[in-house]
VOPAGU-2260 file (C-alpha; in pm, 1 decimal, decimal comma):
REM VOPAGU-2260
SITE   aa  ch    i         X         Y         Z
SITE  MET   A    0   -1381,8    -971,0   -2437,5
SITE  ASN   A    1   -1522,0    -700,6   -2661,5
SITE  GLY   A    2   -1414,0    -375,4   -2493,1
SITE  LYS   A    3   -1301,3     -89,7   -2714,1
SITE  TYR   A    4   -1010,6     125,5   -2596,4
SITE  SER   A    5    -820,6     412,8   -2752,5
SITE  ILE   A    6    -443,0     375,3   -2763,5
SITE  GLN   A    7    -415,9     612,8   -2466,1
SITE  LEU   A    8    -646,9     397,4   -2252,9
SITE  ALA   A    9    -482,3      75,0   -2372,7
SITE  SER   A   10    -151,4     229,2   -2264,0
SITE  LYS   A   11    -286,9     319,4   -1920,5
SITE  ILE   A   12    -441,0     -22,0   -1854,3
SITE  SER   A   13    -151,1    -232,4   -1988,4
SITE  GLY   A   14     133,3     -13,3   -1860,9
SITE  VAL   A   15     295,8       8,3   -2205,5
SITE  GLY   A   16     376,1     356,2   -2336,8
SITE  VAL   A   17     186,9     485,8   -2638,9
SITE  HIS   A   18     503,6     519,4   -2847,6
SITE  THR   A   19     611,8     168,8   -2745,4
SITE  ILE   A   20     275,6      19,7   -2846,5
SITE  ARG   A   21     306,9     174,7   -3190,8
SITE  ALA   A   22     665,2      45,6   -3224,0
SITE  TRP   A   23     567,3    -307,2   -3116,5
SITE  GLU   A   24     285,7    -309,4   -3371,3
SITE  LYS   A   25     499,0    -179,6   -3657,1
SITE  ARG   A   26     813,3    -384,1   -3595,5
SITE  TYR   A   27     684,7    -708,9   -3447,0
SITE  GLN   A   28     305,7    -719,8   -3505,8
SITE  ALA   A   29     271,0    -785,1   -3132,0
SITE  VAL   A   30     -95,1    -681,3   -3152,8
SITE  THR   A   31    -314,3    -592,8   -3448,4
SITE  PRO   A   32    -592,7    -361,1   -3332,6
SITE  ASN   A   33    -907,2    -293,2   -3528,3
SITE  ARG   A   34    -961,7      47,0   -3685,4
SITE  SER   A   35   -1262,0     274,0   -3637,7
SITE  ASP   A   36   -1441,3     432,8   -3932,0
SITE  ASN   A   37   -1211,0     734,4   -3907,3
SITE  GLY   A   38    -898,9     515,4   -3899,0
SITE  ARG   A   39    -812,5     532,7   -3528,0
SITE  ARG   A   40    -687,9     226,3   -3344,8
SITE  GLU   A   41    -940,4      37,5   -3130,7
SITE  TYR   A   42    -803,4    -218,5   -2885,1
SITE  ASN   A   43   -1013,1    -492,2   -2728,1
SITE  ASP   A   44    -961,1    -672,9   -2396,7
SITE  LYS   A   45    -752,7    -946,5   -2558,6
SITE  ASP   A   46    -518,6    -686,1   -2708,7
SITE  VAL   A   47    -480,2    -512,4   -2372,6
SITE  GLU   A   48    -414,6    -840,9   -2191,1
SITE  ARG   A   49    -151,1    -930,2   -2448,1
SITE  LEU   A   50      21,4    -592,1   -2410,4
SITE  SER   A   51      17,8    -632,9   -2034,0
SITE  LEU   A   52     176,6    -978,8   -2054,7
SITE  LEU   A   53     443,5    -859,3   -2296,8
SITE  ASN   A   54     518,9    -564,6   -2070,1
SITE  GLU   A   55     560,0    -788,6   -1765,3
SITE  LEU   A   56     793,8   -1023,9   -1950,9
SITE  CYS   A   57    1003,1    -740,1   -2094,1
SITE  THR   A   58    1037,8    -593,9   -1745,3
SITE  LEU   A   59    1171,5    -932,2   -1633,7
SITE  GLY   A   60    1441,0    -924,1   -1903,2
SITE  HIS   A   61    1288,6   -1083,6   -2212,9
SITE  SER   A   62    1344,8    -922,0   -2551,8
SITE  ILE   A   63    1027,1    -810,3   -2726,4
SITE  SER   A   64    1166,6    -937,9   -3057,1
SITE  LYS   A   65    1179,8   -1291,6   -2912,0
SITE  ILE   A   66     834,1   -1303,5   -2750,4
SITE  ALA   A   67     615,5   -1077,1   -2967,7
SITE  ALA   A   68     500,5   -1365,3   -3192,0
SITE  MET   A   69     414,3   -1604,4   -2907,0
SITE  GLU   A   70      53,9   -1703,0   -2848,1
SITE  THR   A   71    -111,1   -1531,4   -2552,5
SITE  THR   A   72    -158,4   -1862,8   -2370,9
SITE  ASN   A   73     215,5   -1929,1   -2399,1
SITE  LEU   A   74     292,3   -1579,7   -2268,7
SITE  ARG   A   75      80,2   -1659,4   -1962,2
SITE  LYS   A   76     262,6   -1990,1   -1911,2
SITE  LEU   A   77     602,5   -1822,0   -1944,7
SITE  LEU   A   78     511,1   -1557,9   -1689,2
SITE  LYS   A   79     379,5   -1825,0   -1451,1
SITE  LYS   A   80     698,6   -2025,1   -1496,6
SITE  LEU   A   81     893,7   -1720,4   -1383,4
SITE  GLY   A   82     684,3   -1706,3   -1067,7
SITE  LYS   A   83     493,6   -1394,2   -1163,3
SITE  LYS   A   84     124,6   -1321,3   -1188,8
SITE  ALA   A   85      -4,1   -1111,1   -1476,5
SITE  ASP   A   86    -132,9    -764,5   -1391,9
SITE  SER   A   87    -509,6    -732,2   -1406,8
SITE  VAL   A   88    -633,7    -576,3   -1728,9
SITE  GLU   A   89    -973,0    -484,5   -1590,4
SITE  LYS   A   90   -1061,7    -117,2   -1571,9
SITE  VAL   A   91   -1035,8      30,2   -1222,8
SITE  THR   A   92   -1379,4     120,1   -1085,3
SITE  ALA   A   93   -1334,1     161,9    -709,6
SITE  ILE   A   94   -1032,4     145,7    -479,8
SITE  LYS   A   95    -970,2     168,6    -107,4
SITE  GLY   A   96    -784,6     487,6     -23,2
SITE  ILE   A   97    -604,9     587,0     294,8
SITE  ASN   A   98    -786,5     546,1     628,3
SITE  GLY   A   99   -1014,9     285,4     468,1
SITE  SER   A  100   -1206,2     530,8     249,6
SITE  VAL   A  101   -1351,5     386,2     -72,6
SITE  VAL   A  102   -1321,2     600,4    -384,3
SITE  ASN   A  103   -1514,1     528,6    -703,3
SITE  ILE   A  104   -1241,2     609,9    -955,0
SITE  GLU   A  105   -1456,0     561,9   -1263,1
SITE  GLN   A  106   -1723,9     798,8   -1133,7
SITE  SER   A  107   -1466,3    1055,7   -1021,1
SITE  LEU   A  108   -1304,7    1062,4   -1363,1
SITE  LYS   A  109   -1642,2    1097,1   -1535,2
SITE  SER   A  110   -1732,7    1387,3   -1305,3
SITE  LEU   A  111   -1404,3    1564,3   -1377,7
SITE  ILE   A  112   -1446,5    1525,3   -1753,5
SITE  LEU   A  113   -1804,0    1655,5   -1734,5
SITE  ALA   A  114   -1698,9    1956,0   -1526,1
SITE  LEU   A  115   -1415,4    2034,4   -1765,8
SITE  LYS   A  116   -1654,6    2018,6   -2060,0
SITE  THR   A  117   -1846,9    2315,1   -1915,6
SITE  TYR   A  118   -1542,3    2495,5   -1770,4
SITE  LYS   A  119   -1652,0    2443,3   -1409,7
SITE  LEU   A  120   -1297,9    2486,6   -1285,1
SITE  ASP   A  121   -1395,1    2544,7    -920,9
SITE  ILE   A  122   -1568,7    2204,8    -915,1
SITE  ILE   A  123   -1262,1    2041,5   -1071,0
SITE  SER   A  124   -1031,8    2195,8    -810,6
SITE  HIS   A  125   -1262,3    2088,1    -527,1
SITE  GLU   A  126   -1282,3    1729,8    -658,5
SITE  ILE   A  127    -905,7    1704,0    -714,2
SITE  ASN   A  128    -843,6    1837,5    -363,3
SITE  LYS   A  129   -1077,5    1573,9    -220,1
SITE  LEU   A  130    -907,7    1294,9    -415,2
SITE  LYS   A  131    -557,6    1396,5    -308,6
SITE  ILE   A  132    -673,0    1378,0      54,6
SITE  LEU   A  133    -850,8    1043,3      22,8
SITE  LEU   A  134    -587,8     868,7    -191,1
SITE  SER   A  135    -221,4     790,5    -143,1
SITE  SER   A  136      32,5     969,2    -363,4
SITE  ARG   A  137      71,0     647,0    -560,3
SITE  GLN   A  138    -303,2     608,9    -619,7
SITE  PHE   A  139    -330,7     976,3    -709,8
SITE  ALA   A  140     -56,1     934,5    -972,2
SITE  LEU   A  141    -159,4     601,2   -1124,8
SITE  ASP   A  142    -538,0     602,4   -1094,2
SITE  ILE   A  143    -624,6     971,1   -1134,1
SITE  ILE   A  144    -357,0    1175,0   -1312,9
SITE  GLY   A  145    -255,8     910,6   -1569,5
SITE  PRO   A  146    -601,2     814,7   -1700,1
SITE  LEU   A  147    -740,3    1168,0   -1665,4
SITE  MET   A  148    -470,3    1331,2   -1878,6
SITE  ALA   A  149    -484,1    1043,4   -2129,5
SITE  GLU   A  150    -859,6    1084,4   -2171,0
SITE  VAL   A  151    -840,8    1462,7   -2203,9
SITE  GLY   A  152    -558,5    1425,2   -2456,5
SITE  THR   A  153    -781,2    1194,6   -2661,5
SITE  LEU   A  154   -1072,5    1439,7   -2643,9
SITE  VAL   A  155    -848,4    1725,6   -2759,9
SITE  TYR   A  156    -715,1    1510,0   -3043,1
SITE  GLU   A  157   -1069,7    1425,7   -3148,5
SITE  LYS   A  158   -1158,9    1798,4   -3123,3
SITE  GLU   A  159   -1426,9    1742,4   -2860,3
SITE  PHE   A  160   -1221,8    1956,2   -2618,7
SITE  ASN   A  161    -986,9    2240,3   -2702,5
SITE  ILE   A  162    -640,5    2333,6   -2581,1
SITE  SER   A  163    -768,0    2589,6   -2329,7
SITE  GLN   A  164    -955,5    2316,7   -2142,7
SITE  GLU   A  165    -647,2    2097,3   -2135,0
SITE  HIS   A  166    -433,2    2388,2   -2009,7
SITE  ALA   A  167    -686,8    2480,3   -1741,6
SITE  LEU   A  168    -690,2    2123,3   -1610,3
SITE  SER   A  169    -309,1    2108,9   -1622,1
SITE  ALA   A  170    -279,7    2424,2   -1412,3
SITE  ILE   A  171    -519,3    2291,0   -1147,1
SITE  LEU   A  172    -343,8    1953,6   -1130,9
SITE  LYS   A  173       0,5    2112,1   -1101,5
SITE  PHE   A  174    -118,1    2325,1    -809,6
SITE  HIS   A  175    -255,5    2026,9    -617,7
SITE  ILE   A  176      36,3    1798,6    -704,1
SITE  GLY   A  177     276,2    2065,9    -579,2
SITE  HIS   A  178      84,9    2088,7    -251,9
SITE  THR   A  179     101,9    1710,8    -212,8
SITE  LEU   A  180     474,1    1693,1    -288,3
SITE  PHE   A  181     598,6    1969,8     -64,5
SITE  LYS   A  182     374,5    1959,3     241,0
SITE  ASN   A  183     570,4    1679,0     413,6
SITE  THR   A  184     930,5    1709,8     294,5
SITE  SER   A  185    1060,5    1606,1     637,0
SITE  SER   A  186     924,7    1251,7     587,4
SITE  ARG   A  187    1161,9    1175,3     300,1
SITE  ASN   A  188    1452,2    1056,9     511,5
SITE  ASN   A  189    1397,1     685,0     564,6
SITE  LYS   A  190    1575,1     570,8     247,1
SITE  PRO   A  191    1940,6     623,2     148,3
SITE  HIS   A  192    1881,2     733,2    -211,4
SITE  LYS   A  193    1870,5    1091,7    -334,7
SITE  ILE   A  194    1685,8    1120,2    -664,4
SITE  LEU   A  195    1670,0    1410,1    -910,2
SITE  ILE   A  196    1361,3    1431,6   -1133,3
SITE  CYS   A  197    1346,2    1639,8   -1452,3
SITE  SER   A  198    1321,1    1635,6   -1831,4
SITE  PRO   A  199    1591,0    1727,6   -2087,6
SITE  GLU   A  200    1640,2    2073,0   -2228,0
SITE  GLY   A  201    1374,0    2139,5   -2490,6
SITE  ASP   A  202    1124,5    1887,9   -2345,8
SITE  TYR   A  203     843,5    2074,1   -2169,3
SITE  HIS   A  204     619,8    1773,6   -2097,3
SITE  GLU   A  205     574,6    1757,2   -1723,0
SITE  PHE   A  206     309,2    1511,9   -1610,6
SITE  GLY   A  207     526,4    1202,5   -1646,1
SITE  ILE   A  208     791,7    1344,4   -1413,5
SITE  LEU   A  209     524,0    1478,0   -1177,6
SITE  GLN   A  210     385,8    1124,3   -1152,0
SITE  ALA   A  211     740,4    1001,1   -1082,4
SITE  ALA   A  212     772,4    1256,9    -801,5
SITE  LEU   A  213     442,0    1141,9    -649,5
SITE  LEU   A  214     564,9     781,4    -653,5
SITE  CYS   A  215     890,7     883,7    -482,9
SITE  ASN   A  216     682,7    1069,8    -223,9
SITE  HIS   A  217     469,4     760,7    -166,1
SITE  TYR   A  218     769,7     537,1    -102,3
SITE  GLY   A  219     940,3     784,4     132,3
SITE  LEU   A  220    1231,7     848,2    -102,2
SITE  GLN   A  221    1433,5    1167,1     -83,2
SITE  PHE   A  222    1390,1    1347,5    -413,0
SITE  TYR   A  223    1440,4    1686,5    -572,2
SITE  TYR   A  224    1193,8    1788,8    -840,2
SITE  LEU   A  225    1381,9    2009,2   -1088,0
SITE  GLY   A  226    1105,5    2033,0   -1347,4
SITE  PRO   A  227    1111,9    2025,5   -1728,5
SITE  ASN   A  228    1357,5    2174,0   -1980,8
SITE  LEU   A  229    1684,4    2127,6   -1788,7
SITE  PRO   A  230    2023,0    2169,4   -1967,4
SITE  VAL   A  231    2255,7    1877,4   -1906,3
SITE  ASP   A  232    2531,3    2090,0   -1747,7
SITE  SER   A  233    2281,6    2232,9   -1497,3
SITE  LEU   A  234    2156,5    1883,0   -1416,9
SITE  ILE   A  235    2510,5    1756,6   -1359,6
SITE  ASP   A  236    2584,6    2054,4   -1134,1
SITE  ALA   A  237    2271,5    1984,1    -927,0
SITE  TYR   A  238    2356,9    1612,1    -909,3
SITE  LYS   A  239    2699,5    1683,0    -765,4
SITE  SER   A  240    2593,4    1967,4    -536,8
SITE  LEU   A  241    2307,0    1766,6    -384,8
SITE  ASP   A  242    2516,0    1447,8    -361,0
SITE  ALA   A  243    2246,8    1257,1    -550,0
SITE  SER   A  244    2262,2     890,9    -647,3
SITE  MET   A  245    1993,2     861,0    -915,5
SITE  VAL   A  246    1826,4    1062,7   -1189,2
SITE  ILE   A  247    1476,2    1006,6   -1327,3
SITE  LEU   A  248    1457,7    1174,9   -1667,1
SITE  GLY   A  249    1130,9    1203,9   -1857,4
SITE  SER   A  250    1212,3    1210,0   -2229,2
SITE  THR   A  251     868,9    1225,1   -2388,0
SITE  VAL   A  252     964,7    1363,4   -2728,6
SITE  ILE   A  253    1264,3    1466,8   -2933,3
SITE  PRO   A  254    1285,3    1845,0   -2870,0
SITE  ASP   A  255    1202,2    2075,9   -3159,6
SITE  GLY   A  256    1502,8    2139,3   -3380,1
SITE  LYS   A  257    1692,8    1845,1   -3225,2
SITE  ASP   A  258    1742,4    1479,5   -3316,7
SITE  THR   A  259    1824,3    1147,6   -3151,0
SITE  PHE   A  260    2193,8    1235,1   -3173,2
SITE  TYR   A  261    2130,5    1531,4   -2941,9
SITE  LEU   A  262    1944,4    1314,8   -2687,5
SITE  ASN   A  263    2203,5    1038,1   -2702,7
SITE  ASN   A  264    2479,1    1287,5   -2626,3
SITE  TYR   A  265    2267,7    1426,6   -2340,9
SITE  PHE   A  266    2231,6    1077,0   -2190,4
SITE  LYS   A  267    2598,4     987,8   -2240,9
SITE  LYS   A  268    2728,9    1309,9   -2087,4
SITE  LEU   A  269    2497,3    1271,7   -1790,8
SITE  MET   A  270    2587,2     905,3   -1729,7
SITE  SER   A  271    2959,9     984,9   -1744,3
SITE  SER   A  272    2907,5    1224,5   -1451,5
SITE  LEU   A  273    2700,8     999,3   -1225,2
SITE  GLY   A  274    2991,2     842,0   -1040,7
SITE  PRO   A  275    3053,8     468,8    -988,1
SITE  ASN   A  276    2722,9     394,2    -814,1
SITE  GLY   A  277    2490,1     644,2    -982,9
SITE  HIS   A  278    2210,2     539,7   -1217,8
SITE  LEU   A  279    1990,2     705,3   -1479,0
SITE  PHE   A  280    1628,1     602,5   -1539,4
SITE  VAL   A  281    1483,9     737,1   -1864,8
SITE  GLY   A  282    1110,9     719,7   -1926,1
SITE  GLY   A  283     975,8     783,6   -2273,8
SITE  GLY   A  284     906,0     650,3   -2619,9
SITE  ASN   A  285    1079,4     441,0   -2881,8
SITE  HIS   A  286    1326,1     720,4   -2965,9
SITE  ILE   A  287    1528,6     606,2   -2664,0
SITE  GLN   A  288    1798,8     357,0   -2758,0
SITE  ASP   A  289    1879,4      95,8   -2493,9
SITE  ASP   A  290    2236,8      47,4   -2616,4
SITE  VAL   A  291    2308,9     415,7   -2546,4
SITE  LEU   A  292    2209,5     351,0   -2184,4
SITE  ASN   A  293    2482,3      84,9   -2158,0
SITE  LYS   A  294    2217,4    -188,3   -2163,6
SITE  GLY   A  295    2115,8    -128,1   -1803,7
SITE  LYS   A  296    2461,4    -101,3   -1650,6
SITE  LYS   A  297    2447,9     274,3   -1604,8
SITE  GLY   A  298    2106,5     360,5   -1743,3
SITE  THR   A  299    1765,7     196,1   -1770,9
SITE  HIS   A  300    1489,4     266,7   -2022,1
SITE  VAL   A  301    1162,0     264,0   -1828,8
SITE  ASN   A  302     876,4     169,9   -2062,4
SITE  SER   A  303     583,5     267,4   -1840,1
SITE  ILE   A  304     487,2     439,4   -1516,9
SITE  LYS   A  305     393,0      97,5   -1377,1
SITE  GLN   A  306     746,3     -28,4   -1439,4
SITE  LEU   A  307     886,1     278,8   -1261,1
SITE  ASP   A  308     648,4     209,0    -973,2
SITE  ARG   A  309     790,4    -142,2    -938,2
SITE  ILE   A  310    1148,0     -10,8    -948,4
SITE  LEU   A  311    1088,0     253,5    -683,0
SITE  SER   A  312     902,0      10,9    -457,9
SITE  GLU   A  313    1216,0    -204,4    -437,5
SITE  LEU   A  314    1461,6      72,9    -348,6
């Protein structure tokens, strides 16, 4: 139990958002990671297991303030009592893709990072194209895009990569994700829901909502990807015109020059226009206030992409 993970990798493995991990540490001392020589957090396997257990229990309705201080063994017992099995906290090495193909995820990610290091963009595009063919949309989102972007973000933060490498990878991924999303639009008719996917005006972060679109595609849901930076009035107009029933909103950060008051008003105005059966799912950090979302009656704060995956799988 002596693995060392950055906060981005701990987030990926446990399913808890980076901002949420920091909030749980600061407010409730849910985990206390070690620090490297340069002051960065280092999580071990016990920390990651604990985060995973807390995430599962919060998804089932428990308040983090009530369970954060519990011993890990008691968290396991509580989850078992509720009839649930804890998510595995082991790193993904190989998975079975579509048509029985076996893909070594760990090796694929290493190859992509190595190719990006030397700007071999044609190799990256070829490898991504192969993975999107071999894997389901869900596997592509959870096992490739999530950990790949988290790792590159860490490397940029540590100044081992630069912004141009991150942007080059982003452009290649967006191209292949777009091809995956829009090649079979006719298959999205076996579920009654119509879902709009976007981010608020001023929020240009896109990979969270792209992952959400891939999950919708995997589960055969009818969705409309509207992209980042969408004004609330335009979103409401699209919701009504398309006769939608749900909105997935990726709120990664507070937009520059704005504050939580701006976002809260955005959420409130949107929820007031959803109709009696509409629902808003907001994914993002600890700047999102659950009480503003009517405590789940009209809106739901989604803490992780894994939680969104569970929600969509049950629609």
